[in-house]
C-alpha positions in Angstrom: 114.1 7.4 204.6 110.5 7.2 205.9 109.5 6.2 209.4 107.8 2.8 209.4 106.8 2.4 213.1 107.8 0.9 216.4 108.9 -2.7 216.9 106.5 -4.5 219.2 108.0 -8.0 219.4 109.9 -10.8 217.8 107.8 -13.7 216.6 108.8 -17.4 217.0 109.6 -17.5 213.2 112.2 -14.7 213.7 110.0 -11.9 212.2 109.8 -8.5 213.7 106.3 -7.2 214.3 106.1 -3.5 213.8 103.1 -1.3 214.9 102.9 1.2 212.0 102.7 4.9 212.4 99.4 6.6 211.5 98.7 6.4 207.8 96.4 8.9 206.2 96.1 7.3 202.8 96.4 3.7 201.5 99.0 5.1 199.0 101.4 5.6 202.0 101.4 1.9 203.0 104.9 0.4 202.8 105.5 -1.9 199.9 106.2 -5.6 200.2 109.9 -6.2 200.0 110.8 -2.6 201.0 114.1 -2.6 202.9 113.7 -1.9 206.7 116.6 -0.1 208.5 117.3 1.0 212.1 118.1 4.5 213.2 121.8 3.9 212.3 120.6 3.0 208.7 121.7 -0.6 209.2 119.6 -2.9 207.0 117.5 -5.2 209.2 115.2 -7.0 206.8 112.4 -6.6 204.3 108.6 -5.9 204.7 107.0 -9.3 204.5 103.3 -8.5 205.2 101.0 -5.6 206.1 98.0 -6.5 208.2 95.3 -4.9 210.3 93.6 -1.5 210.0 94.9 0.9 207.3 95.1 3.7 209.8 97.6 1.9 212.1 98.7 -1.3 210.3 101.0 -4.0 211.7 104.0 -4.9 209.5 105.8 -8.2 209.5 109.5 -7.8 208.8 111.5 -10.8 207.5 114.9 -10.4 209.1 118.1 -10.8 207.1 120.4 -13.7 207.9 123.4 -12.8 210.1 121.5 -10.8 212.6 121.6 -12.4 216.0 118.5 -12.9 218.2 120.0 -10.7 220.9 120.4 -7.9 218.4 116.8 -8.4 217.3 115.6 -8.2 220.9 117.4 -4.9 221.3 115.1 -3.4 218.6 112.0 -4.0 220.7 110.3 -0.6 221.4 112.7 1.1 218.9 111.6 2.9 215.8 112.5 1.5 212.4 112.4 3.1 209.0 111.9 2.0 205.4 113.8 3.1 202.3 
């Protein structure tokens, strides 16, 4: 499990926006469709897009069905991880 970053907010289209941790090499960017999990290793969604500067990218996470909006809001300011 590799740390992805910190959840910044929930978009109107139900995607989590994650501020990525510092990345030293482009090889370390998360892959599209990589599974995103919380600290309890519960699957939240998949990486949908990576945007912004390579050193601190923003990652859009498409959330899996069955996760409530209140649960998604509880992830704000929490760290998430990628498998």
